[in-house]
C-alpha positions as CSV (number, residue, x, y, z in Angstrom):
1,M,62.1,154.3,113.9
2,T,60.8,155.0,111.0
3,A,58.3,157.1,109.3
4,R,56.0,153.8,108.3
5,E,56.6,152.7,112.1
6,D,55.3,156.0,113.0
7,C,52.4,156.4,111.6
8,K,48.7,155.3,113.2
9,S,46.4,154.5,110.0
10,Q,47.9,153.9,106.3
11,P,45.8,154.1,104.0
12,V,45.5,150.9,101.9
13,R,44.0,151.8,98.7
14,S,43.9,155.7,97.2
15,S,42.7,156.6,94.2
16,R,42.4,159.3,91.0
17,G,38.7,158.9,91.1
18,L,36.5,160.1,88.0
19,E,37.3,163.4,86.4
20,I,34.7,165.3,84.1
21,I,35.9,167.9,81.5
22,L,33.2,170.4,81.4
23,H,34.9,172.1,79.7
24,S,38.7,172.8,78.1
25,R,39.4,175.6,81.3
26,L,36.8,173.3,83.7
27,E,37.7,170.1,85.3
28,V,35.3,167.7,88.4
29,R,36.7,165.5,90.4
30,I,35.3,163.4,92.7
31,F,37.4,161.3,95.0
32,P,36.5,157.5,96.2
33,P,37.3,157.1,99.7
34,S,40.3,155.7,100.6
35,Y,40.9,152.4,102.4
36,L,42.5,153.0,106.2
37,V,44.3,150.6,108.3
38,H,44.8,150.9,111.7
39,Q,47.5,149.9,113.7
40,A,46.3,150.8,117.4
41,N,43.0,148.9,118.9
42,V,40.7,151.2,115.9
43,P,39.0,149.4,113.5
44,D,39.3,149.8,110.1
45,G,37.3,151.5,107.8
46,F,37.0,153.7,104.2
47,S,37.7,157.3,104.8
48,D,35.3,160.5,103.5
49,L,34.1,161.3,100.6
50,S,35.6,164.0,98.7
51,Y,35.7,166.6,95.6
52,Q,37.8,169.3,93.6
53,V,36.3,171.3,91.2
54,K,39.0,173.7,89.2
55,F,38.6,176.0,86.5
56,R,42.0,177.8,85.0
57,A,41.1,181.4,84.3
58,F,44.0,182.2,82.3
59,S,46.9,180.6,80.8
60,A,49.5,180.6,77.6
61,T,52.0,178.0,76.3
62,E,55.2,178.7,76.4
63,G,56.5,181.1,73.6
64,K,52.7,182.7,74.4
65,G,53.7,183.9,78.0
66,D,54.2,180.8,79.7
67,Y,51.6,181.7,83.1
68,S,49.0,179.4,83.9
69,V,45.9,181.4,86.5
70,G,43.5,179.2,88.4
71,F,41.0,178.7,90.7
72,F,40.3,175.1,92.5
73,F,37.8,174.4,95.4
74,G,37.5,171.1,97.0
75,G,36.3,169.9,99.6
76,S,35.2,166.7,101.5
77,V,32.0,165.5,102.4
78,P,31.1,163.7,105.9
79,T,30.3,159.8,105.1
80,V,31.8,157.9,107.6
81,R,32.3,158.5,111.8
82,A,35.8,159.0,113.4
83,P,38.2,158.0,113.4
84,N,38.3,156.7,109.8
85,G,36.5,160.3,109.4
86,L,36.5,164.0,110.3
87,G,32.3,163.9,110.7
88,H,32.6,167.4,109.4
89,T,32.6,169.1,106.3
90,V,35.0,171.1,105.0
91,L,35.5,173.4,102.0
92,T,39.1,173.6,101.0
93,P,39.4,177.0,98.4
94,M,43.1,178.0,96.8
95,F,44.0,180.0,94.4
96,A,47.6,178.7,92.5
97,A,49.4,180.7,90.0
98,A,51.9,180.0,87.8
99,K,54.7,181.4,84.7
100,G,57.8,179.9,83.1
101,L,60.9,182.3,82.8
102,G,63.5,181.1,80.8
103,P,65.1,177.7,82.2
104,W,63.0,178.9,85.6
105,D,59.1,178.1,86.6
106,I,57.7,179.5,89.3
107,Q,54.9,177.9,91.4
108,S,52.7,179.4,94.4
109,T,49.4,178.4,96.1
110,L,47.1,179.7,98.3
111,A,44.7,178.1,100.1
112,A,42.2,177.5,103.6
113,T,40.8,174.6,105.0
114,L,37.5,175.8,106.7
115,P,35.7,173.1,108.1
116,T,32.0,174.3,108.1
117,S,31.0,172.7,111.5
118,G,33.6,171.7,114.7
119,T,35.8,174.4,114.0
120,N,36.8,173.7,117.3
121,V,38.2,170.7,117.4
122,L,39.2,170.8,113.5
123,G,40.8,174.3,113.6
124,R,41.3,175.7,110.5
125,S,44.7,176.1,108.3
126,I,45.9,179.0,105.7
127,L,48.7,177.5,103.8
128,F,51.3,179.2,101.3
129,N,53.9,177.0,99.5
130,T,55.6,178.6,96.3
131,E,58.2,176.0,94.5
132,V,60.8,177.2,91.7
133,T,62.2,174.9,89.8
134,I,65.6,175.9,87.9
135,G,66.6,173.8,84.1
136,S,65.0,171.9,81.6
137,R,62.1,170.6,82.2
138,E,62.7,167.1,81.4
139,R,65.4,167.0,84.2
140,S,63.0,168.3,86.6
141,G,60.4,167.5,89.3
142,P,59.4,166.8,92.8
143,C,62.8,164.5,93.6
144,S,65.5,166.8,91.6
145,N,68.1,169.1,93.4
146,R,67.4,171.8,91.0
147,T,63.7,172.3,92.9
148,R,64.0,174.7,95.9
149,R,60.5,174.8,97.7
150,S,59.5,177.2,100.5
151,G,55.9,177.4,102.6
152,W,53.9,178.9,105.4
153,T,50.6,177.4,107.5
154,A,49.3,179.3,109.9
155,L,46.5,177.1,111.5
156,S,44.2,178.6,113.9
157,G,42.3,176.4,116.4
158,P,43.2,173.1,118.7
């Protein structure tokens, strides 16, 4: 069985949405809902509306420190009912840092998924991820064999 056959629903369309750059260090994104097609006997439809605010607190280009530190605040607003929507507002704060050290790039994030209600249904999660990329930037990336990832997730709730 392939991963696609095992899925209960698939988004038909997902968009980058509207990105507003308010300042060189501040961005706001609003993502239109995806359309979900379910394989089970469940009505298809749109998902919840989501958003993200990015603030780059500190950064320097290669040769001047090669680092970046930022804060993200995202979430989703319940715009549709289950099963296509969560039915609860979810807040997602995140801290991200990256540092280039010669041929090495190290990136880490720490985030939480915090429902404002319905925690007994949705639970809460804390996520930590670190990625180390070795080699030239032109040849490295998520599919490169020179990239190593490590992650950790803590869940609270159902």
